Gaussian input, Z-matrix of N, CA and C with variables (Angstrom, degrees):
# hf/3-21g

backbone

0 1
 N
 C     1     B1
 C     2     B2     1     A1
 N     3     B3     2     A2     1     D1
 C     4     B4     3     A3     2     D2
 C     5     B5     4     A4     3     D3
 N     6     B6     5     A5     4     D4
 C     7     B7     6     A6     5     D5
 C     8     B8     7     A7     6     D6
 N     9     B9     8     A8     7     D7
 C    10    B10     9     A9     8     D8
 C    11    B11    10    A10     9     D9
 N    12    B12    11    A11    10    D10
 C    13    B13    12    A12    11    D11
 C    14    B14    13    A13    12    D12
 N    15    B15    14    A14    13    D13
 C    16    B16    15    A15    14    D14
 C    17    B17    16    A16    15    D15
 N    18    B18    17    A17    16    D16
 C    19    B19    18    A18    17    D17
 C    20    B20    19    A19    18    D18
 N    21    B21    20    A20    19    D19
 C    22    B22    21    A21    20    D20
 C    23    B23    22    A22    21    D21
 N    24    B24    23    A23    22    D22
 C    25    B25    24    A24    23    D23
 C    26    B26    25    A25    24    D24
 N    27    B27    26    A26    25    D25
 C    28    B28    27    A27    26    D26
 C    29    B29    28    A28    27    D27
 N    30    B30    29    A29    28    D28
 C    31    B31    30    A30    29    D29
 C    32    B32    31    A31    30    D30
 N    33    B33    32    A32    31    D31
 C    34    B34    33    A33    32    D32
 C    35    B35    34    A34    33    D33
 N    36    B36    35    A35    34    D34
 C    37    B37    36    A36    35    D35
 C    38    B38    37    A37    36    D36
 N    39    B39    38    A38    37    D37
 C    40    B40    39    A39    38    D38
 C    41    B41    40    A40    39    D39
 N    42    B42    41    A41    40    D40
 C    43    B43    42    A42    41    D41
 C    44    B44    43    A43    42    D42
 N    45    B45    44    A44    43    D43
 C    46    B46    45    A45    44    D44
 C    47    B47    46    A46    45    D45
 N    48    B48    47    A47    46    D46
 C    49    B49    48    A48    47    D47
 C    50    B50    49    A49    48    D48
 N    51    B51    50    A50    49    D49
 C    52    B52    51    A51    50    D50
 C    53    B53    52    A52    51    D51
 N    54    B54    53    A53    52    D52
 C    55    B55    54    A54    53    D53
 C    56    B56    55    A55    54    D54
 N    57    B57    56    A56    55    D55
 C    58    B58    57    A57    56    D56
 C    59    B59    58    A58    57    D57
 N    60    B60    59    A59    58    D58
 C    61    B61    60    A60    59    D59
 C    62    B62    61    A61    60    D60
 N    63    B63    62    A62    61    D61
 C    64    B64    63    A63    62    D62
 C    65    B65    64    A64    63    D63
 N    66    B66    65    A65    64    D64
 C    67    B67    66    A66    65    D65
 C    68    B68    67    A67    66    D66
 N    69    B69    68    A68    67    D67
 C    70    B70    69    A69    68    D68
 C    71    B71    70    A70    69    D69
 N    72    B72    71    A71    70    D70
 C    73    B73    72    A72    71    D71
 C    74    B74    73    A73    72    D72
 N    75    B75    74    A74    73    D73
 C    76    B76    75    A75    74    D74
 C    77    B77    76    A76    75    D75
 N    78    B78    77    A77    76    D76
 C    79    B79    78    A78    77    D77
 C    80    B80    79    A79    78    D78
 N    81    B81    80    A80    79    D79
 C    82    B82    81    A81    80    D80
 C    83    B83    82    A82    81    D81
 N    84    B84    83    A83    82    D82
 C    85    B85    84    A84    83    D83
 C    86    B86    85    A85    84    D84
 N    87    B87    86    A86    85    D85
 C    88    B88    87    A87    86    D86
 C    89    B89    88    A88    87    D87
 N    90    B90    89    A89    88    D88
 C    91    B91    90    A90    89    D89
 C    92    B92    91    A91    90    D90
 N    93    B93    92    A92    91    D91
 C    94    B94    93    A93    92    D92
 C    95    B95    94    A94    93    D93
 N    96    B96    95    A95    94    D94
 C    97    B97    96    A96    95    D95
 C    98    B98    97    A97    96    D96
 N    99    B99    98    A98    97    D97
 C   100   B100    99    A99    98    D98
 C   101   B101   100   A100    99    D99
 N   102   B102   101   A101   100   D100
 C   103   B103   102   A102   101   D101
 C   104   B104   103   A103   102   D102
 N   105   B105   104   A104   103   D103
 C   106   B106   105   A105   104   D104
 C   107   B107   106   A106   105   D105
 N   108   B108   107   A107   106   D106
 C   109   B109   108   A108   107   D107
 C   110   B110   109   A109   108   D108
 N   111   B111   110   A110   109   D109
 C   112   B112   111   A111   110   D110
 C   113   B113   112   A112   111   D111
 N   114   B114   113   A113   112   D112
 C   115   B115   114   A114   113   D113
 C   116   B116   115   A115   114   D114
 N   117   B117   116   A116   115   D115
 C   118   B118   117   A117   116   D116
 C   119   B119   118   A118   117   D117
 N   120   B120   119   A119   118   D118
 C   121   B121   120   A120   119   D119
 C   122   B122   121   A121   120   D120
 N   123   B123   122   A122   121   D121
 C   124   B124   123   A123   122   D122
 C   125   B125   124   A124   123   D123
 N   126   B126   125   A125   124   D124
 C   127   B127   126   A126   125   D125
 C   128   B128   127   A127   126   D126
 N   129   B129   128   A128   127   D127
 C   130   B130   129   A129   128   D128
 C   131   B131   130   A130   129   D129
 N   132   B132   131   A131   130   D130
 C   133   B133   132   A132   131   D131
 C   134   B134   133   A133   132   D132
 N   135   B135   134   A134   133   D133
 C   136   B136   135   A135   134   D134
 C   137   B137   136   A136   135   D135
 N   138   B138   137   A137   136   D136
 C   139   B139   138   A138   137   D137
 C   140   B140   139   A139   138   D138
 N   141   B141   140   A140   139   D139
 C   142   B142   141   A141   140   D140
 C   143   B143   142   A142   141   D141
 N   144   B144   143   A143   142   D142
 C   145   B145   144   A144   143   D143
 C   146   B146   145   A145   144   D144
 N   147   B147   146   A146   145   D145
 C   148   B148   147   A147   146   D146
 C   149   B149   148   A148   147   D147
 N   150   B150   149   A149   148   D148
 C   151   B151   150   A150   149   D149
 C   152   B152   151   A151   150   D150
 N   153   B153   152   A152   151   D151
 C   154   B154   153   A153   152   D152
 C   155   B155   154   A154   153   D153
 N   156   B156   155   A155   154   D154
 C   157   B157   156   A156   155   D155
 C   158   B158   157   A157   156   D156
 N   159   B159   158   A158   157   D157
 C   160   B160   159   A159   158   D158
 C   161   B161   160   A160   159   D159
 N   162   B162   161   A161   160   D160
 C   163   B163   162   A162   161   D161
 C   164   B164   163   A163   162   D162
 N   165   B165   164   A164   163   D163
 C   166   B166   165   A165   164   D164
 C   167   B167   166   A166   165   D165
 N   168   B168   167   A167   166   D166
 C   169   B169   168   A168   167   D167
 C   170   B170   169   A169   168   D168
 N   171   B171   170   A170   169   D169
 C   172   B172   171   A171   170   D170
 C   173   B173   172   A172   171   D171
 N   174   B174   173   A173   172   D172
 C   175   B175   174   A174   173   D173
 C   176   B176   175   A175   174   D174
 N   177   B177   176   A176   175   D175
 C   178   B178   177   A177   176   D176
 C   179   B179   178   A178   177   D177
 N   180   B180   179   A179   178   D178
 C   181   B181   180   A180   179   D179
 C   182   B182   181   A181   180   D180
 N   183   B183   182   A182   181   D181
 C   184   B184   183   A183   182   D182
 C   185   B185   184   A184   183   D183
 N   186   B186   185   A185   184   D184
 C   187   B187   186   A186   185   D185
 C   188   B188   187   A187   186   D186
 N   189   B189   188   A188   187   D187
 C   190   B190   189   A189   188   D188
 C   191   B191   190   A190   189   D189
 N   192   B192   191   A191   190   D190
 C   193   B193   192   A192   191   D191
 C   194   B194   193   A193   192   D192
 N   195   B195   194   A194   193   D193
 C   196   B196   195   A195   194   D194
 C   197   B197   196   A196   195   D195
 N   198   B198   197   A197   196   D196
 C   199   B199   198   A198   197   D197
 C   200   B200   199   A199   198   D198
 N   201   B201   200   A200   199   D199
 C   202   B202   201   A201   200   D200
 C   203   B203   202   A202   201   D201
 N   204   B204   203   A203   202   D202
 C   205   B205   204   A204   203   D203
 C   206   B206   205   A205   204   D204
 N   207   B207   206   A206   205   D205
 C   208   B208   207   A207   206   D206
 C   209   B209   208   A208   207   D207
 N   210   B210   209   A209   208   D208
 C   211   B211   210   A210   209   D209
 C   212   B212   211   A211   210   D210
 N   213   B213   212   A212   211   D211
 C   214   B214   213   A213   212   D212
 C   215   B215   214   A214   213   D213
 N   216   B216   215   A215   214   D214
 C   217   B217   216   A216   215   D215
 C   218   B218   217   A217   216   D216
 N   219   B219   218   A218   217   D217
 C   220   B220   219   A219   218   D218
 C   221   B221   220   A220   219   D219
 N   222   B222   221   A221   220   D220
 C   223   B223   222   A222   221   D221
 C   224   B224   223   A223   222   D222
 N   225   B225   224   A224   223   D223
 C   226   B226   225   A225   224   D224
 C   227   B227   226   A226   225   D225
 N   228   B228   227   A227   226   D226
 C   229   B229   228   A228   227   D227
 C   230   B230   229   A229   228   D228
 N   231   B231   230   A230   229   D229
 C   232   B232   231   A231   230   D230
 C   233   B233   232   A232   231   D231
 N   234   B234   233   A233   232   D232
 C   235   B235   234   A234   233   D233
 C   236   B236   235   A235   234   D234
 N   237   B237   236   A236   235   D235
 C   238   B238   237   A237   236   D236
 C   239   B239   238   A238   237   D237
 N   240   B240   239   A239   238   D238
 C   241   B241   240   A240   239   D239
 C   242   B242   241   A241   240   D240
 N   243   B243   242   A242   241   D241
 C   244   B244   243   A243   242   D242
 C   245   B245   244   A244   243   D243
 N   246   B246   245   A245   244   D244
 C   247   B247   246   A246   245   D245
 C   248   B248   247   A247   246   D246
 N   249   B249   248   A248   247   D247
 C   250   B250   249   A249   248   D248
 C   251   B251   250   A250   249   D249
 N   252   B252   251   A251   250   D250
 C   253   B253   252   A252   251   D251
 C   254   B254   253   A253   252   D252
 N   255   B255   254   A254   253   D253
 C   256   B256   255   A255   254   D254
 C   257   B257   256   A256   255   D255
 N   258   B258   257   A257   256   D256
 C   259   B259   258   A258   257   D257
 C   260   B260   259   A259   258   D258
 N   261   B261   260   A260   259   D259
 C   262   B262   261   A261   260   D260
 C   263   B263   262   A262   261   D261
 N   264   B264   263   A263   262   D262
 C   265   B265   264   A264   263   D263
 C   266   B266   265   A265   264   D264
 N   267   B267   266   A266   265   D265
 C   268   B268   267   A267   266   D266
 C   269   B269   268   A268   267   D267
 N   270   B270   269   A269   268   D268
 C   271   B271   270   A270   269   D269
 C   272   B272   271   A271   270   D270
 N   273   B273   272   A272   271   D271
 C   274   B274   273   A273   272   D272
 C   275   B275   274   A274   273   D273
 N   276   B276   275   A275   274   D274
 C   277   B277   276   A276   275   D275
 C   278   B278   277   A277   276   D276
 N   279   B279   278   A278   277   D277
 C   280   B280   279   A279   278   D278
 C   281   B281   280   A280   279   D279
 N   282   B282   281   A281   280   D280
 C   283   B283   282   A282   281   D281
 C   284   B284   283   A283   282   D282
 N   285   B285   284   A284   283   D283
 C   286   B286   285   A285   284   D284
 C   287   B287   286   A286   285   D285
 N   288   B288   287   A287   286   D286
 C   289   B289   288   A288   287   D287
 C   290   B290   289   A289   288   D288
 N   291   B291   290   A290   289   D289
 C   292   B292   291   A291   290   D290
 C   293   B293   292   A292   291   D291
 N   294   B294   293   A293   292   D292
 C   295   B295   294   A294   293   D293
 C   296   B296   295   A295   294   D294
 N   297   B297   296   A296   295   D295
 C   298   B298   297   A297   296   D296
 C   299   B299   298   A298   297   D297
 N   300   B300   299   A299   298   D298
 C   301   B301   300   A300   299   D299
 C   302   B302   301   A301   300   D300
 N   303   B303   302   A302   301   D301
 C   304   B304   303   A303   302   D302
 C   305   B305   304   A304   303   D303
 N   306   B306   305   A305   304   D304
 C   307   B307   306   A306   305   D305
 C   308   B308   307   A307   306   D306
 N   309   B309   308   A308   307   D307
 C   310   B310   309   A309   308   D308
 C   311   B311   310   A310   309   D309
 N   312   B312   311   A311   310   D310
 C   313   B313   312   A312   311   D311
 C   314   B314   313   A313   312   D312
 N   315   B315   314   A314   313   D313
 C   316   B316   315   A315   314   D314
 C   317   B317   316   A316   315   D315
 N   318   B318   317   A317   316   D316
 C   319   B319   318   A318   317   D317
 C   320   B320   319   A319   318   D318
 N   321   B321   320   A320   319   D319
 C   322   B322   321   A321   320   D320
 C   323   B323   322   A322   321   D321
 N   324   B324   323   A323   322   D322
 C   325   B325   324   A324   323   D323
 C   326   B326   325   A325   324   D324
 N   327   B327   326   A326   325   D325
 C   328   B328   327   A327   326   D326
 C   329   B329   328   A328   327   D327
 N   330   B330   329   A329   328   D328
 C   331   B331   330   A330   329   D329
 C   332   B332   331   A331   330   D330

   B1=1.4385
   B2=1.5457
   B3=1.3509
   B4=1.4646
   B5=1.5179
   B6=1.2920
   B7=1.4678
   B8=1.5249
   B9=1.3265
   B10=1.4539
   B11=1.5246
   B12=1.3314
   B13=1.4761
   B14=1.5215
   B15=1.3076
   B16=1.4706
   B17=1.5240
   B18=1.3378
   B19=1.4551
   B20=1.5241
   B21=1.2675
   B22=1.4737
   B23=1.4844
   B24=1.3297
   B25=1.4747
   B26=1.4973
   B27=1.3094
   B28=1.4432
   B29=1.5108
   B30=1.3095
   B31=1.4591
   B32=1.4963
   B33=1.3444
   B34=1.4674
   B35=1.4973
   B36=1.3069
   B37=1.4693
   B38=1.5344
   B39=1.3308
   B40=1.4635
   B41=1.5034
   B42=1.3447
   B43=1.4588
   B44=1.5000
   B45=1.3247
   B46=1.4576
   B47=1.5153
   B48=1.3248
   B49=1.4587
   B50=1.5308
   B51=1.3196
   B52=1.4774
   B53=1.5344
   B54=1.3099
   B55=1.4595
   B56=1.5295
   B57=1.3097
   B58=1.4699
   B59=1.5274
   B60=1.3093
   B61=1.4672
   B62=1.5254
   B63=1.3340
   B64=1.4793
   B65=1.5221
   B66=1.2962
   B67=1.4614
   B68=1.5335
   B69=1.3340
   B70=1.4604
   B71=1.5108
   B72=1.3499
   B73=1.4383
   B74=1.5173
   B75=1.3402
   B76=1.4706
   B77=1.5314
   B78=1.3133
   B79=1.4843
   B80=1.5260
   B81=1.3334
   B82=1.4708
   B83=1.5125
   B84=1.3114
   B85=1.4592
   B86=1.5073
   B87=1.3244
   B88=1.4774
   B89=1.5226
   B90=1.3329
   B91=1.4748
   B92=1.5176
   B93=1.3120
   B94=1.4624
   B95=1.5485
   B96=1.3304
   B97=1.4884
   B98=1.5255
   B99=1.3254
   B100=1.4865
   B101=1.5228
   B102=1.3287
   B103=1.4481
   B104=1.5444
   B105=1.3082
   B106=1.4835
   B107=1.5165
   B108=1.3083
   B109=1.4818
   B110=1.5301
   B111=1.3102
   B112=1.4901
   B113=1.5378
   B114=1.3312
   B115=1.4584
   B116=1.5402
   B117=1.3282
   B118=1.4657
   B119=1.5475
   B120=1.3319
   B121=1.4786
   B122=1.5192
   B123=1.3288
   B124=1.4720
   B125=1.5072
   B126=1.3316
   B127=1.4711
   B128=1.5317
   B129=1.3214
   B130=1.4548
   B131=1.5318
   B132=1.3170
   B133=1.4503
   B134=1.5383
   B135=1.3090
   B136=1.4651
   B137=1.5328
   B138=1.2944
   B139=1.4577
   B140=1.5317
   B141=1.3208
   B142=1.4873
   B143=1.5114
   B144=1.3271
   B145=1.4613
   B146=1.4998
   B147=1.3196
   B148=1.4686
   B149=1.5340
   B150=1.3400
   B151=1.4521
   B152=1.5196
   B153=1.3170
   B154=1.4898
   B155=1.5139
   B156=1.3408
   B157=1.4682
   B158=1.5261
   B159=1.3269
   B160=1.4749
   B161=1.5173
   B162=1.3242
   B163=1.4714
   B164=1.5411
   B165=1.3363
   B166=1.4698
   B167=1.5367
   B168=1.3141
   B169=1.4914
   B170=1.5173
   B171=1.3281
   B172=1.4545
   B173=1.5323
   B174=1.3201
   B175=1.4622
   B176=1.5221
   B177=1.3354
   B178=1.4406
   B179=1.5329
   B180=1.3198
   B181=1.4738
   B182=1.5153
   B183=1.3265
   B184=1.4659
   B185=1.5289
   B186=1.3380
   B187=1.4793
   B188=1.5004
   B189=1.3400
   B190=1.4595
   B191=1.5184
   B192=1.3274
   B193=1.4542
   B194=1.5176
   B195=1.3032
   B196=1.4503
   B197=1.5278
   B198=1.3124
   B199=1.4716
   B200=1.5334
   B201=1.3039
   B202=1.4610
   B203=1.4975
   B204=1.3450
   B205=1.4476
   B206=1.5178
   B207=1.3220
   B208=1.4549
   B209=1.5202
   B210=1.3122
   B211=1.4615
   B212=1.5008
   B213=1.3211
   B214=1.4733
   B215=1.5451
   B216=1.3108
   B217=1.4736
   B218=1.5270
   B219=1.3396
   B220=1.4581
   B221=1.5055
   B222=1.3134
   B223=1.4601
   B224=1.5106
   B225=1.3455
   B226=1.4602
   B227=1.5381
   B228=1.3045
   B229=1.4662
   B230=1.5271
   B231=1.3072
   B232=1.4409
   B233=1.5277
   B234=1.3391
   B235=1.4668
   B236=1.5310
   B237=1.3101
   B238=1.4659
   B239=1.5270
   B240=1.3577
   B241=1.4480
   B242=1.5172
   B243=1.3249
   B244=1.4562
   B245=1.5227
   B246=1.3197
   B247=1.4518
   B248=1.5348
   B249=1.3330
   B250=1.4764
   B251=1.5304
   B252=1.3472
   B253=1.4638
   B254=1.5320
   B255=1.3132
   B256=1.4472
   B257=1.5239
   B258=1.3344
   B259=1.4705
   B260=1.5102
   B261=1.3220
   B262=1.4863
   B263=1.5055
   B264=1.3185
   B265=1.4730
   B266=1.5067
   B267=1.3306
   B268=1.4439
   B269=1.5216
   B270=1.3153
   B271=1.4550
   B272=1.5296
   B273=1.3192
   B274=1.4758
   B275=1.5260
   B276=1.3165
   B277=1.4630
   B278=1.5345
   B279=1.3259
   B280=1.4840
   B281=1.5043
   B282=1.3132
   B283=1.4719
   B284=1.5372
   B285=1.3243
   B286=1.4670
   B287=1.5138
   B288=1.3345
   B289=1.4731
   B290=1.5270
   B291=1.3515
   B292=1.4557
   B293=1.5266
   B294=1.3261
   B295=1.4585
   B296=1.5335
   B297=1.3210
   B298=1.4672
   B299=1.5259
   B300=1.3259
   B301=1.4705
   B302=1.5415
   B303=1.3022
   B304=1.4468
   B305=1.5454
   B306=1.3288
   B307=1.4865
   B308=1.5167
   B309=1.3156
   B310=1.4833
   B311=1.5088
   B312=1.3133
   B313=1.4617
   B314=1.5202
   B315=1.3245
   B316=1.4699
   B317=1.5525
   B318=1.3325
   B319=1.4669
   B320=1.5266
   B321=1.3119
   B322=1.4806
   B323=1.5172
   B324=1.3198
   B325=1.4705
   B326=1.5300
   B327=1.3300
   B328=1.4597
   B329=1.5189
   B330=1.2830
   B331=1.4587
   B332=1.5171
   A1=108.62
   A2=118.70
   A3=120.18
   A4=111.14
   A5=114.35
   A6=119.76
   A7=108.78
   A8=114.54
   A9=120.65
   A10=108.25
   A11=119.00
   A12=120.12
   A13=111.82
   A14=119.36
   A15=120.91
   A16=111.95
   A17=117.22
   A18=119.53
   A19=111.78
   A20=116.91
   A21=121.82
   A22=113.66
   A23=117.71
   A24=122.76
   A25=113.70
   A26=118.43
   A27=121.00
   A28=110.91
   A29=116.78
   A30=121.28
   A31=115.11
   A32=119.13
   A33=121.39
   A34=113.04
   A35=118.44
   A36=120.36
   A37=112.31
   A38=116.94
   A39=119.32
   A40=111.65
   A41=116.63
   A42=120.87
   A43=111.43
   A44=117.70
   A45=121.03
   A46=112.06
   A47=118.06
   A48=121.76
   A49=110.53
   A50=117.14
   A51=120.57
   A52=110.96
   A53=117.18
   A54=120.39
   A55=111.02
   A56=116.96
   A57=120.50
   A58=110.23
   A59=118.34
   A60=121.26
   A61=110.40
   A62=117.45
   A63=119.86
   A64=110.94
   A65=117.11
   A66=120.38
   A67=113.35
   A68=116.36
   A69=119.35
   A70=116.41
   A71=117.74
   A72=119.84
   A73=111.07
   A74=115.83
   A75=120.04
   A76=112.38
   A77=115.55
   A78=120.50
   A79=107.61
   A80=115.40
   A81=120.42
   A82=109.09
   A83=116.52
   A84=121.76
   A85=113.76
   A86=117.25
   A87=119.78
   A88=111.00
   A89=117.52
   A90=119.60
   A91=111.07
   A92=118.19
   A93=121.63
   A94=109.88
   A95=114.57
   A96=119.83
   A97=110.97
   A98=116.28
   A99=120.97
   A100=110.37
   A101=117.76
   A102=121.16
   A103=110.54
   A104=116.71
   A105=119.93
   A106=109.08
   A107=117.41
   A108=122.39
   A109=110.21
   A110=115.98
   A111=121.72
   A112=111.19
   A113=117.03
   A114=119.81
   A115=112.48
   A116=116.38
   A117=119.76
   A118=110.92
   A119=114.68
   A120=119.83
   A121=112.12
   A122=113.80
   A123=122.59
   A124=114.39
   A125=117.56
   A126=120.70
   A127=111.58
   A128=117.38
   A129=121.56
   A130=109.33
   A131=115.90
   A132=120.85
   A133=107.58
   A134=115.01
   A135=119.95
   A136=107.40
   A137=116.08
   A138=121.46
   A139=111.06
   A140=115.75
   A141=120.66
   A142=112.06
   A143=116.23
   A144=120.45
   A145=113.61
   A146=118.27
   A147=122.69
   A148=110.40
   A149=115.96
   A150=121.29
   A151=113.15
   A152=116.45
   A153=119.45
   A154=112.37
   A155=120.86
   A156=118.72
   A157=112.18
   A158=117.56
   A159=120.93
   A160=110.32
   A161=117.31
   A162=120.21
   A163=110.48
   A164=116.51
   A165=120.81
   A166=110.65
   A167=114.57
   A168=120.09
   A169=110.64
   A170=116.35
   A171=120.69
   A172=111.41
   A173=116.34
   A174=120.02
   A175=109.38
   A176=117.60
   A177=122.26
   A178=113.14
   A179=115.90
   A180=120.87
   A181=111.52
   A182=116.83
   A183=123.64
   A184=113.76
   A185=116.27
   A186=119.94
   A187=111.33
   A188=114.96
   A189=121.88
   A190=108.96
   A191=115.36
   A192=120.99
   A193=107.14
   A194=117.37
   A195=120.80
   A196=109.48
   A197=115.78
   A198=120.05
   A199=108.13
   A200=115.40
   A201=119.84
   A202=109.79
   A203=114.50
   A204=120.93
   A205=108.87
   A206=114.37
   A207=122.21
   A208=109.80
   A209=116.68
   A210=122.57
   A211=110.10
   A212=116.88
   A213=123.38
   A214=111.24
   A215=116.14
   A216=120.24
   A217=111.35
   A218=117.24
   A219=120.84
   A220=116.28
   A221=117.48
   A222=121.07
   A223=110.65
   A224=115.98
   A225=119.94
   A226=108.81
   A227=115.59
   A228=119.30
   A229=107.88
   A230=113.75
   A231=121.18
   A232=107.77
   A233=116.15
   A234=123.28
   A235=108.23
   A236=114.88
   A237=121.92
   A238=109.60
   A239=115.77
   A240=122.02
   A241=108.96
   A242=116.55
   A243=121.18
   A244=110.71
   A245=116.05
   A246=123.71
   A247=107.61
   A248=118.47
   A249=118.30
   A250=112.24
   A251=117.98
   A252=120.61
   A253=110.50
   A254=117.33
   A255=122.24
   A256=112.32
   A257=115.31
   A258=118.63
   A259=110.02
   A260=117.86
   A261=121.99
   A262=110.13
   A263=116.80
   A264=119.83
   A265=110.20
   A266=117.96
   A267=120.86
   A268=110.29
   A269=117.79
   A270=121.52
   A271=110.15
   A272=116.36
   A273=121.37
   A274=110.37
   A275=118.02
   A276=122.29
   A277=110.77
   A278=116.30
   A279=120.23
   A280=111.50
   A281=115.81
   A282=120.54
   A283=110.56
   A284=116.43
   A285=120.23
   A286=112.05
   A287=116.00
   A288=121.42
   A289=110.66
   A290=116.11
   A291=120.22
   A292=110.14
   A293=117.34
   A294=121.52
   A295=110.45
   A296=116.72
   A297=121.04
   A298=111.94
   A299=116.56
   A300=119.46
   A301=110.92
   A302=117.23
   A303=121.06
   A304=110.07
   A305=115.62
   A306=119.72
   A307=110.47
   A308=118.53
   A309=120.16
   A310=110.70
   A311=118.43
   A312=121.60
   A313=110.25
   A314=118.02
   A315=120.90
   A316=110.05
   A317=114.68
   A318=118.49
   A319=111.40
   A320=116.13
   A321=119.21
   A322=112.06
   A323=115.67
   A324=118.99
   A325=112.90
   A326=115.82
   A327=118.90
   A328=114.09
   A329=119.40
   A330=121.15
   A331=110.58
   D1=131.19
   D2=-177.30
   D3=-67.43
   D4=145.22
   D5=177.31
   D6=-75.95
   D7=154.20
   D8=172.99
   D9=-76.12
   D10=143.77
   D11=-178.98
   D12=-54.37
   D13=-33.81
   D14=179.73
   D15=-61.20
   D16=-26.38
   D17=178.32
   D18=-64.93
   D19=-21.35
   D20=-179.94
   D21=-92.98
   D22=2.23
   D23=-176.17
   D24=-79.13
   D25=-14.74
   D26=-175.38
   D27=-50.16
   D28=125.23
   D29=-179.94
   D30=89.67
   D31=-5.03
   D32=-179.58
   D33=-109.69
   D34=-5.64
   D35=-174.02
   D36=-61.01
   D37=-43.57
   D38=178.66
   D39=-59.67
   D40=-44.35
   D41=178.03
   D42=-60.63
   D43=-44.22
   D44=-179.58
   D45=-63.53
   D46=-44.19
   D47=179.94
   D48=-66.35
   D49=-49.22
   D50=-179.04
   D51=-60.18
   D52=-43.17
   D53=-179.99
   D54=-65.49
   D55=-41.08
   D56=179.71
   D57=-62.59
   D58=-41.52
   D59=179.72
   D60=-72.92
   D61=-35.43
   D62=178.83
   D63=-64.15
   D64=-39.45
   D65=-176.38
   D66=-86.99
   D67=-28.72
   D68=-175.00
   D69=-109.51
   D70=-2.78
   D71=-178.37
   D72=76.54
   D73=-172.70
   D74=-176.58
   D75=-58.24
   D76=136.63
   D77=-177.65
   D78=-148.39
   D79=155.24
   D80=172.75
   D81=-85.89
   D82=165.86
   D83=-172.92
   D84=-55.91
   D85=-47.59
   D86=-178.83
   D87=-61.72
   D88=-38.93
   D89=178.42
   D90=-65.87
   D91=-37.25
   D92=177.46
   D93=-60.22
   D94=-49.45
   D95=-179.85
   D96=-61.13
   D97=-43.89
   D98=-179.35
   D99=-64.72
   D100=-40.30
   D101=-178.85
   D102=-64.40
   D103=-44.39
   D104=178.58
   D105=-62.44
   D106=-43.72
   D107=178.72
   D108=-59.47
   D109=-44.11
   D110=-177.83
   D111=-67.18
   D112=-51.13
   D113=-172.72
   D114=-69.86
   D115=-18.53
   D116=178.14
   D117=-97.52
   D118=20.59
   D119=-178.13
   D120=52.06
   D121=39.64
   D122=176.73
   D123=69.29
   D124=14.16
   D125=-179.92
   D126=-76.74
   D127=-32.06
   D128=-176.49
   D129=-114.69
   D130=128.10
   D131=174.94
   D132=-123.30
   D133=119.95
   D134=179.17
   D135=-90.79
   D136=117.77
   D137=-178.61
   D138=-79.59
   D139=149.11
   D140=179.89
   D141=-55.39
   D142=-37.19
   D143=-178.70
   D144=-65.45
   D145=-17.52
   D146=175.39
   D147=-101.23
   D148=-41.00
   D149=-173.33
   D150=-64.29
   D151=-54.91
   D152=-172.19
   D153=-67.06
   D154=-40.70
   D155=173.22
   D156=-61.14
   D157=-37.10
   D158=177.97
   D159=-64.69
   D160=-43.73
   D161=179.28
   D162=-63.64
   D163=-39.49
   D164=176.62
   D165=-61.36
   D166=-47.73
   D167=-178.45
   D168=-62.97
   D169=-42.84
   D170=-177.94
   D171=-69.61
   D172=-32.85
   D173=174.88
   D174=-68.38
   D175=-43.69
   D176=177.58
   D177=-62.74
   D178=-28.31
   D179=178.48
   D180=-86.19
   D181=3.24
   D182=178.64
   D183=68.08
   D184=20.85
   D185=174.90
   D186=-83.43
   D187=-25.19
   D188=-179.63
   D189=-127.81
   D190=151.90
   D191=166.73
   D192=-114.87
   D193=149.37
   D194=-176.91
   D195=-125.70
   D196=145.98
   D197=173.86
   D198=-149.20
   D199=154.16
   D200=178.29
   D201=-83.96
   D202=138.70
   D203=178.89
   D204=-151.37
   D205=-171.95
   D206=-178.06
   D207=-116.01
   D208=132.37
   D209=179.21
   D210=-75.42
   D211=172.53
   D212=176.62
   D213=-59.75
   D214=-25.41
   D215=-178.38
   D216=-94.34
   D217=5.16
   D218=176.80
   D219=87.24
   D220=9.06
   D221=179.39
   D222=-90.85
   D223=147.85
   D224=174.07
   D225=-76.11
   D226=136.92
   D227=178.69
   D228=-152.02
   D229=159.81
   D230=176.58
   D231=-90.83
   D232=123.48
   D233=-179.19
   D234=-100.93
   D235=142.88
   D236=-177.55
   D237=-119.75
   D238=143.45
   D239=178.02
   D240=-142.57
   D241=154.79
   D242=178.54
   D243=-71.71
   D244=142.77
   D245=170.02
   D246=-97.98
   D247=172.82
   D248=173.07
   D249=-56.34
   D250=-37.45
   D251=176.59
   D252=-66.63
   D253=-33.21
   D254=177.64
   D255=-66.15
   D256=-39.68
   D257=176.99
   D258=-65.24
   D259=-39.05
   D260=176.48
   D261=-64.28
   D262=-43.06
   D263=179.46
   D264=-63.80
   D265=-38.21
   D266=178.15
   D267=-60.45
   D268=-42.93
   D269=177.47
   D270=-60.06
   D271=-44.32
   D272=179.56
   D273=-64.18
   D274=-44.06
   D275=179.18
   D276=-62.35
   D277=-43.24
   D278=178.65
   D279=-62.20
   D280=-40.48
   D281=179.14
   D282=-65.71
   D283=-43.19
   D284=177.22
   D285=-63.20
   D286=-41.44
   D287=-179.56
   D288=-63.74
   D289=-42.60
   D290=178.43
   D291=-61.88
   D292=-43.91
   D293=179.09
   D294=-61.30
   D295=-47.21
   D296=-178.79
   D297=-62.53
   D298=-49.01
   D299=-177.58
   D300=-65.84
   D301=-34.37
   D302=177.10
   D303=-65.01
   D304=-43.38
   D305=179.44
   D306=-66.19
   D307=-43.00
   D308=178.76
   D309=-64.31
   D310=-40.91
   D311=178.60
   D312=-61.69
   D313=-41.28
   D314=178.12
   D315=-63.05
   D316=-44.95
   D317=-179.68
   D318=-61.21
   D319=-39.36
   D320=179.86
   D321=-69.74
   D322=-33.68
   D323=179.88
   D324=-73.38
   D325=-37.14
   D326=-170.96
   D327=-110.91
   D328=0.61
   D329=-177.71
   D330=-72.40

């Protein structure tokens, strides 16, 4: 039975969140999840049970700063934005992703 694409997300959530915030500016959690779902042509769905603990952890690690604001629909929500440490972490995550995908591509070509 084929795996769901989300099963392959392990280890990429930080990269996805950081990239989404880097490209889209400050966003609340639901908007981050929706953006990832949209830009992946609905292939990836970030569940609340993964997203919010990750946002908490990343805020605690000083990669993100959070503030309360109002959504387009008038609801109060916590908005997240990258900090200077977050931008550095994004660079590190991108470098690690490039290394990993290059290694997997080599293995697939020569295995």
